[in-house]
C-alpha positions in Angstrom: 93.9 69.2 34.6 91.0 67.3 36.1 88.7 65.5 33.7 85.3 64.1 34.6 84.4 60.9 32.8 80.8 59.9 32.4 80.6 56.1 32.9 77.1 56.0 34.3 75.7 54.2 31.2 78.2 51.3 31.3 77.7 47.8 32.6 75.1 46.6 30.1 75.6 44.5 26.9 74.8 47.5 24.7 78.0 49.3 25.7 80.9 46.7 25.8 83.0 48.8 23.5 82.7 51.9 25.7 84.0 50.0 28.7 87.0 48.7 26.8 87.8 52.1 25.3 87.6 54.1 28.5 89.5 51.7 30.6 92.4 51.6 28.1 92.4 55.3 27.4 92.4 56.3 31.1 95.1 53.8 31.9 97.4 55.1 29.1 96.7 58.8 29.8 97.6 58.2 33.5 100.8 56.4 32.4 101.9 59.1 29.9 100.6 62.2 31.6 100.4 61.6 35.4 99.5 65.3 36.0 96.1 64.7 34.5 93.6 63.4 36.9 90.3 61.7 36.2 87.1 61.5 38.2 84.9 58.7 36.9 81.2 59.1 37.5 79.8 55.6 37.8 76.6 53.7 38.3 76.3 50.6 40.5 77.0 48.4 37.5 80.1 50.3 36.3 81.7 51.3 39.6 84.0 48.3 39.8 85.3 48.8 36.3 87.5 51.7 37.2 89.5 50.7 40.3 92.7 52.8 40.6 90.9 56.0 39.5 89.0 58.5 41.6 85.3 57.4 41.4 82.0 58.9 42.4 78.9 56.7 42.4 76.1 58.7 41.0 72.8 57.9 42.7 69.3 59.3 42.2 69.4 60.7 45.7 72.2 63.2 46.4 73.3 64.1 50.0 73.5 67.7 51.2 74.7 68.0 54.8 72.4 65.7 56.8 69.5 66.0 54.5 68.7 64.1 51.4 67.2 65.7 48.2 66.1 64.1 45.0 67.7 65.3 41.8 66.3 64.9 38.4 69.8 65.4 37.1 72.0 63.4 39.5 75.0 63.3 37.1 75.1 67.1 36.7 74.7 67.5 40.5 77.7 65.2 41.0 79.8 67.1 38.5 79.0 70.4 40.2 79.8 68.9 43.6 83.3 67.6 42.5 84.3 70.3 40.1 86.2 69.4 36.9 87.9 71.3 34.1 86.3 69.2 31.3 83.6 66.5 30.9 84.2 63.4 28.7 80.9 61.7 27.7 79.5 59.3 25.1 77.5 60.8 22.2 74.5 58.6 22.8 74.1 59.5 26.4 72.6 62.9 25.8 73.9 66.4 26.6 75.5 66.9 30.0 74.5 70.2 31.5 77.6 71.6 33.2 79.6 74.8 33.4 82.7 72.8 32.4 83.2 72.3 28.6 82.3 68.9 27.2 84.2 66.6 24.8 82.0 63.8 23.4 83.2 60.5 21.9 81.4 58.3 19.3 82.8 54.8 18.9 80.3 53.2 16.6 77.4 55.1 15.0 75.5 52.0 14.0 72.6 52.5 16.4 72.3 56.2 15.5 72.5 55.4 11.7 69.7 52.8 12.2 67.5 55.1 14.3 67.9 57.9 11.8 65.8 55.8 9.4 63.0 55.1 11.9 60.1 57.3 12.9 59.0 56.0 16.3 59.2 58.2 19.3 62.1 56.3 21.0 64.2 56.5 17.8 63.5 60.2 17.4 64.4 60.9 21.0 67.7 58.9 20.6 68.6 61.0 17.5 67.8 64.2 19.3 69.9 63.2 22.3 72.9 62.4 20.1 72.4 65.6 18.1 72.2 67.8 21.2 75.3 66.1 22.7 77.4 66.8 19.6 76.0 70.4 19.4 76.9 71.1 23.0 80.3 69.5 22.8 83.3 71.6 21.7 84.9 68.5 20.1 83.7 65.0 19.2 86.3 62.2 19.3 85.9 59.6 16.6 87.9 56.4 16.1 88.0 56.6 12.3 87.1 58.6 9.2 84.2 56.3 8.6 82.7 57.3 12.0 83.3 60.9 11.3 81.5 60.7 8.0 78.6 58.8 9.6 78.2 61.5 12.2 78.0 64.1 9.4 75.4 62.1 7.5 73.2 61.1 10.4 73.5 64.1 12.7 74.9 66.9 10.7 78.1 67.2 12.8 80.6 69.4 11.1 83.7 67.7 9.9 86.0 70.3 11.5 84.4 69.6 14.9 85.5 66.0 14.8 89.0 64.9 16.1 89.9 61.4 14.7 91.9 59.5 17.3 92.0 55.8 16.4 92.2 53.6 19.6 95.2 51.4 20.0 95.3 47.7 19.6 95.4 45.9 23.0 98.9 45.1 24.2 98.6 41.4 23.3 102.0 39.7 23.6 103.4 38.7 20.3 105.8 36.1 21.8 104.9 32.6 20.9 102.6 31.0 23.5 101.9 27.3 24.0 98.4 26.1 23.0 95.9 24.9 25.6 93.2 24.0 23.1 93.8 21.1 20.8 94.1 22.3 17.2 92.8 22.5 14.6 90.1 25.0 15.6 88.4 28.2 14.4 88.0 31.1 16.7 85.4 33.8 17.3 86.6 36.4 19.7 83.5 38.4 20.5 81.5 36.4 22.9 77.7 36.0 22.8 76.7 39.6 22.7 74.4 40.6 20.0 77.0 42.7 18.1 79.4 39.7 17.7 77.0 37.8 15.3 78.4 34.6 16.7 75.3 32.6 15.8 75.9 33.1 12.1 79.4 31.6 12.4 78.0 28.6 14.3 75.7 28.0 11.4 78.6 28.3 9.0 80.5 25.8 11.1 77.6 23.3 11.0 77.9 23.5 7.2 81.5 22.4 7.3 81.9 20.2 10.4 81.2 16.9 8.5 84.0 17.6 6.0 86.6 19.1 8.4 88.3 18.0 11.6 88.2 21.4 13.2 86.4 22.5 16.4 85.1 26.0 17.1 86.1 28.2 20.1 83.7 31.0 21.1 85.6 33.4 23.3 84.2 36.4 25.1 81.5 37.7 27.4 78.1 36.2 27.8 75.2 38.2 26.4 71.7 38.0 24.8 73.0 35.5 22.2 74.2 33.0 24.8 73.0 29.4 24.3 72.1 26.8 26.8 74.3 24.5 24.7 76.5 25.3 21.8 76.5 21.8 20.4 79.2 19.3 19.5 82.8 20.4 18.9 82.1 24.0 20.2 84.1 25.1 23.1 82.8 28.2 25.0 85.3 30.3 26.9 84.1 33.5 28.6 87.4 34.7 29.9 91.0 33.6 30.3 94.4 35.2 31.1 96.1 37.3 28.4 98.7 34.7 27.6 95.9 32.1 26.9 94.0 34.6 24.7 97.2 35.2 22.8 97.6 31.4 22.4 94.0 31.2 21.1 94.8 33.7 18.4 98.2 32.3 17.5 97.1 28.6 17.1 93.7 29.0 15.5 93.3 28.0 11.9 91.2 31.1 11.3 89.9 33.9 13.5 86.4 34.9 12.3 85.2 38.5 13.0 81.7 38.4 11.7 80.3 41.7 13.2 77.6 43.2 11.1 78.9 46.7 12.0 82.3 47.9 13.2 83.1 51.6 13.1 86.8 51.3 13.4 87.8 47.6 12.7 89.1 47.2 16.3 88.2 43.5 16.7 89.9 42.7 13.4 93.0 44.7 14.3 93.4 42.9 17.6 93.3 39.5 15.9 95.8 40.7 13.3 98.2 42.0 15.9 98.2 38.6 17.7 99.1 36.8 14.4 95.8 35.2 13.4 94.6 34.6 9.9 91.4 36.7 9.8 88.0 36.5 8.1 85.9 39.6 8.4 82.9 41.4 7.0 83.5 44.2 4.7 81.6 46.6 6.9 82.1 50.0 8.5 85.6 51.0 9.1 87.1 47.5 8.7 88.4 47.9 5.1 90.0 51.3 5.8 91.8 50.0 8.9 92.8 46.5 7.8 93.1 46.9 4.0 93.2 43.7 2.0 94.8 41.6 4.7 91.6 39.8 5.9 89.6 37.4 3.8 86.3 39.3 3.4 82.8 37.7 3.5 79.2 38.8 3.9 78.7 38.5 7.6 75.0 38.2 7.2 75.3 35.0 5.3 76.5 31.7 6.8 77.1 30.4 3.3 79.5 33.3 2.6 81.3 32.7 5.9 81.7 29.0 5.1 83.1 29.9 1.7 85.6 32.3 3.2 86.7 29.6 5.7 87.3 27.1 2.8 89.3 29.8 1.0 91.5 30.3 4.1 92.2 26.6 4.5 93.2 26.3 0.8 96.0 28.9 1.1 99.6 27.7 0.8 101.8 28.1 3.9 103.7 30.9 2.1 100.4 32.8 1.4 99.3 32.3 4.9 102.6 33.5 6.5 102.7 36.6 4.2 99.1 37.6 5.2 99.9 37.1 8.9 103.1 39.2 8.7 101.2 42.0 6.8 98.4 42.0 9.3 100.8 42.4 12.2 102.5 45.3 10.5 99.2 47.1 9.9 97.9 46.5 13.4 101.1 47.7 15.0 100.5 51.2 13.6 97.5 51.5 15.9 98.9 52.5 19.3 97.3 53.9 22.5 100.1 56.5 22.6 98.9 58.0 19.4 95.3 57.9 20.6 96.2 59.6 23.9 98.1 62.5 22.3 95.2 63.2 19.8 92.6 63.0 22.6 94.6 65.2 24.9 94.7 67.9 22.2 90.9 68.0 22.4 91.0 68.3 26.2 93.6 71.0 26.2 91.9 73.0 23.5 88.8 73.2 25.7 90.6 74.1 28.9 93.2 76.6 27.7 
């Protein structure tokens, strides 16, 4: 089976979750089912993300023999040129016109839910693109029941058309790692992209810093919320080796996951798997995925985040250890193997 993966929209801040999802999914499928081959259709920004897979850079000008012709649909031209059994594409991208069947995926419907309440032309077009994609797709892959229900409400996607395949939690080593940041500290592991809501945590930290000895570590990619300076006692780390990231989780006093929307609770689950005590917003699919293990807050309120931090610091060692063990058990249930088998069911259903 040869599957074409549409990655032409990646490489911008608005799609960091898609990159993480596709890279992990393709790696695990290749490991478990080496007979399945992927052709990744990329842009200049996304081409370097998928080394090790067959890639085709999609350009606005396609080559035919020694001549050049302009194509208004360069992706569809590339798919026809290569030939695949199935196309895998994001819901938000718009319908892919191809003779091969299409399987769509929808990781977080927040933008679509927001645009569904707006009346401007751009919002209406985005909704129509997503609706057409889901209508043309034989199956839509969703990471959680929350996302499935959101697709039904916002786009009218039939429930029986959606295959729920929760992504796995990253393979973060659970072996103890030595710290390389002096404790005590709080951790945000989402970077400075808009969706991480890191600025709200910084404001909560400012409320507490005079009464607590902790510092704040902001880990993750740069983005539109990046600051020229993050202020005193804030350490900014954009990337580090996996062992160091594990150490950040294991030795933090609290890992704060303040996203205002999260369709499947993936950021929370990753922190739980590594053994962090987690504060999170009760948003999207987080409660269904993580249960009562996190300490919940209103992520839109720095006062609420500060209160949750104080509550975490007041726990007894026994309470903290029990919460961490419970979080690891919950997160361990989310594996890429399960995600792969459920996703492959959708591919095979369309190609049989």
